[in-house]
C-alpha positions in Angstrom: 0.0 0.0 0.0 2.8 2.4 0.9 4.5 1.9 -2.5 1.2 2.6 -4.4 0.7 5.8 -2.2 4.2 7.0 -2.9 4.2 6.3 -6.6 0.7 7.8 -7.1 1.5 10.9 -5.1 4.8 11.4 -7.0 3.0 11.0 -10.3 0.4 13.6 -9.2 3.1 16.0 -8.1 5.0 15.6 -11.4 1.8 16.3 -13.4 1.0 19.3 -11.2 4.6 20.6 -11.4 4.7 20.0 -15.2 1.6 22.2 -15.5 3.3 25.0 -13.5 6.3 24.8 -15.8 4.2 24.9 -18.9 2.3 28.0 -17.6 5.6 29.7 -16.7 7.2 29.0 -20.1 4.1 30.1 -22.0 3.6 33.4 -20.2 7.4 34.1 -20.3 7.5 33.4 -24.0 4.6 35.7 -24.6 6.3 38.5 -22.8 9.9 37.7 -23.6 12.4 40.4 -22.7 9.5 42.9 -22.3 8.7 41.2 -19.0 12.2 42.2 -17.6 11.8 45.8 -18.9 8.3 46.1 -17.5 9.3 44.8 -14.1 12.3 47.1 -13.9 10.2 50.2 -15.1 7.2 49.6 -12.8 9.1 48.9 -9.6 10.5 52.4 -9.0 8.8 52.4 -5.6 8.5 49.3 -3.4 4.6 49.7 -3.3 4.5 49.3 -7.1 7.0 46.5 -6.7 4.6 44.5 -4.5 1.9 44.8 -7.1 4.2 43.8 -9.9 5.4 40.8 -7.9 1.8 39.7 -7.3 0.9 40.1 -11.0 4.0 38.4 -12.5 3.9 35.5 -10.0 0.1 35.1 -10.5 0.6 34.9 -14.3 3.6 32.6 -14.2 2.4 30.5 -11.2 5.9 30.5 -9.8 7.3 32.7 -7.0 10.6 30.9 -7.5 10.7 32.1 -11.1 9.9 35.6 -10.0 12.7 35.6 -7.4 15.2 34.2 -9.9 14.2 37.0 -12.3 14.7 39.6 -9.5 18.1 38.2 -8.7 19.1 38.4 -12.4 17.8 42.0 -12.7 19.6 43.1 -9.5 22.8 41.3 -10.7 22.6 43.2 -14.0 22.1 46.5 -12.3 18.7 47.1 -13.8 17.0 47.0 -10.4 18.2 48.1 -6.9 17.7 46.2 -3.7 14.8 48.4 -2.5 12.9 47.6 -5.7 13.8 43.9 -5.4 12.4 43.7 -1.9 9.0 45.0 -2.9 8.8 42.5 -5.8 9.8 39.6 -3.5 7.1 40.6 -1.1 4.6 40.6 -3.9 5.8 37.3 -5.3 5.1 35.7 -1.9 1.5 36.9 -2.2 1.2 36.0 -5.8 2.2 32.4 -5.3 -0.9 31.9 -3.1 -3.1 32.3 -6.2 -2.3 28.7 -7.3 -3.7 27.4 -4.0 -6.8 29.5 -4.5 -7.3 28.3 -8.0 -7.4 24.6 -7.1 -10.2 25.3 -4.5 -12.7 26.2 -7.3 -14.9 23.3 -8.3 -14.3 23.6 -12.0 -12.9 20.1 -12.7 -15.8 19.4 -15.1 -14.5 22.2 -17.3 -10.9 20.9 -17.4 -11.3 18.3 -20.2 -12.7 20.8 -22.7 -10.0 23.3 -21.7 -7.3 20.6 -22.2 -8.7 19.7 -25.6 -8.8 23.4 -26.6 -5.2 23.7 -25.4 -4.0 20.7 -27.4 -5.8 21.9 -30.5 -4.3 25.4 -30.3 -0.8 24.0 -29.6 -0.7 21.4 -32.4 -2.5 23.5 -35.0 0.5 25.9 -34.6 -1.3 28.7 -36.5 1.1 31.2 -35.1 3.4 31.6 -32.0 0.7 33.4 -30.0 -1.9 30.6 -30.3 0.7 28.0 -29.7 1.7 29.6 -26.4 -1.9 30.1 -25.4 -2.5 26.4 -26.1 0.4 25.6 -23.9 -1.0 27.7 -21.1 -4.3 25.9 -21.3 -2.6 22.5 -21.2 -0.5 23.6 -18.2 -3.7 24.9 -16.4 -5.4 21.6 -17.0 -2.4 19.7 -15.6 -2.7 21.6 -12.3 -6.1 20.2 -11.7 -5.3 16.7 -13.0 -2.3 16.5 -10.7 -4.3 17.7 -7.8 -7.0 15.0 -8.4 -4.3 12.2 -8.7 -2.6 13.3 -5.5 -5.9 13.4 -3.6 -6.9 9.9 -4.9 -3.6 8.2 -4.0 -3.3 9.9 -0.6 -6.7 8.5 0.6 -5.3 5.2 2.1 -3.1 7.2 4.5 -6.2 7.5 6.8 -5.8 3.8 7.7 -2.1 4.2 8.7 -1.8 4.8 12.5 1.8 6.0 12.1 0.6 8.8 9.8 -2.2 9.8 12.2 0.1 9.9 15.2 2.7 12.0 13.2 0.0 14.5 12.2 -1.2 14.8 15.8 2.3 15.4 17.0 2.6 18.4 14.6 -0.4 19.9 16.3 1.5 19.8 19.6 5.0 20.5 18.2 4.6 23.1 15.5 8.3 23.5 15.0 8.3 19.9 13.6 5.8 21.0 11.0 7.9 24.0 10.0 11.0 21.8 9.5 8.9 19.3 7.5 7.5 22.0 5.2 10.9 23.7 4.7 12.7 20.4 3.8 10.1 19.0 1.5 9.7 22.3 -0.4 13.5 22.7 -0.6 13.6 19.3 -2.2 10.8 19.7 -4.8 11.7 23.4 -5.4 8.1 24.5 -5.5 5.9 25.9 -2.7 2.9 25.7 -4.9 3.3 22.0 -5.4 3.8 21.6 -1.7 0.6 23.6 -0.9 -1.3 21.4 -3.4 0.0 18.3 -1.6 -1.3 19.7 1.7 -4.6 20.6 0.1 -4.8 17.0 -1.2 -4.4 15.7 2.3 -7.0 18.2 3.6 -9.5 17.1 0.9 -9.5 13.6 2.3 -9.7 14.7 5.9 -6.1 13.6 6.6 -4.9 16.9 7.9 -6.6 19.8 9.8 -5.8 23.5 9.8 -3.9 23.3 13.1 -1.5 20.7 11.6 -1.3 22.4 8.1 -0.3 26.0 9.1 3.1 25.1 10.6 3.8 23.1 7.4 2.7 26.1 5.2 5.0 28.4 7.2 8.0 26.0 6.7 7.2 25.8 2.9 7.6 29.6 2.7 11.2 29.2 4.0 11.9 26.1 1.8 10.9 27.9 -1.4 13.8 30.4 -0.9 16.4 27.7 -1.9 15.7 28.3 -5.7 16.7 32.0 -5.5 19.6 31.1 -3.2 20.9 28.6 -5.7 20.5 31.1 -8.6 22.5 33.7 -6.7 25.6 31.5 -6.4 26.9 32.9 -9.8 25.6 36.4 -9.1 27.6 39.4 -7.7 27.1 40.7 -4.1 23.9 42.5 -4.9 22.4 39.4 -6.5 23.3 37.4 -3.4 21.8 40.2 -1.2 18.5 40.0 -3.1 18.3 36.2 -2.5 19.2 36.7 1.1 16.5 39.3 1.6 14.0 36.7 0.2 15.1 34.2 2.8 15.2 36.8 5.6 11.7 38.1 4.8 10.2 34.6 5.1 12.2 33.6 8.2 11.2 36.8 10.0 7.5 36.2 9.0 7.6 32.7 10.5 9.1 34.1 13.8 6.4 36.7 14.0 3.6 34.2 13.4 5.0 31.3 15.5 3.6 32.4 18.9 0.2 33.0 17.4 -0.2 29.8 15.4 -3.2 28.7 17.5 -5.0 32.1 17.3 -4.3 32.3 13.5 -5.6 28.7 13.1 -8.8 29.5 15.0 -9.3 32.6 12.8 -8.9 30.6 9.6 -11.3 27.9 10.9 -14.0 30.5 11.7 -13.4 32.4 8.4 -13.8 29.3 6.3 -15.5 26.7 8.5 -16.7 24.1 6.1 -14.1 23.7 3.4 -10.7 22.2 4.4 -9.1 22.8 1.1 -10.2 26.5 1.1 -8.9 26.8 4.6 -5.4 25.8 3.4 -5.5 28.3 0.6 -6.8 31.2 2.8 -4.2 30.4 5.5 -1.4 30.6 2.9 -2.8 33.9 1.5 -3.4 35.6 4.8 0.0 34.6 6.1 1.8 36.2 3.2 -0.4 39.3 3.0 0.0 40.0 6.7 3.7 39.3 6.6 4.1 41.8 3.7 2.1 44.5 5.6 4.1 44.1 8.8 7.5 44.1 7.1 6.9 46.7 4.4 8.0 49.6 6.6 11.2 47.7 7.4 12.4 47.4 3.8 15.3 49.8 4.4 16.3 47.7 7.4 16.2 44.4 5.4 18.4 46.0 2.7 20.8 47.4 5.4 21.0 44.0 7.1 21.7 42.2 3.8 24.6 44.7 3.1 26.0 44.1 6.5 25.9 40.3 6.3 27.0 40.1 2.6 29.8 42.6 2.2 
């Protein structure tokens, strides 16, 4: 049983992740170099940077992709660290859109969307329709991957070890944070990690009190992509990646003492839908974190310069 759960879950994650990659590639191809110029032009103030980060990440379905883009723009001198911090904050909010998308009950519409995507992609009338077709295919894969993960995770409810481990997270939240950070660092995608948690929630295998520490850890784990991309960058590129990590770690420290209160709030805000609870918790966590830390952007930049000389 464990082997079938593992293989099926990995298959669902691969399909979900493939969908994200296809969406990212199609939207990036449609915008090309214009995306970099638009991001650099519109982020003259950190407030604008947050909105740009939300929009770009919402379109590409990848906060990791946005953070790598930011590191490259800072490294090339097109964007300064103040601009970069705003975009990073926005990217953290934008990545929650994926979790919100999969909460909508539109699976019946996915087969025709997939067929339309395949038709547009293979007819290859022009580059525009081909990339739109690729976007539709990727969008469909998000939902198929989620369904497959949910299906294969169901037998976990009969495993006592899994139940006891989930209960232990409710009492030892730090364990959940570490679990979320490690798994997201390994799969290099917080959106896929969130989808996995939503799959568990859809089958009643995890509650909001157990899920929130894992979500918080996933926010830290997703920083590994930008950290890896900054290895070949200059000091400012490394500073941008470090700000991304610092922002998420500070957010977790701020929320950690209030996990129980935050969990109760989410439970009362969305009482009947466990999958929606996960999505809302992810969204609220990142929005509140951005609001709290926005006034401290100069401090985050200063700290990054002190640590990375």
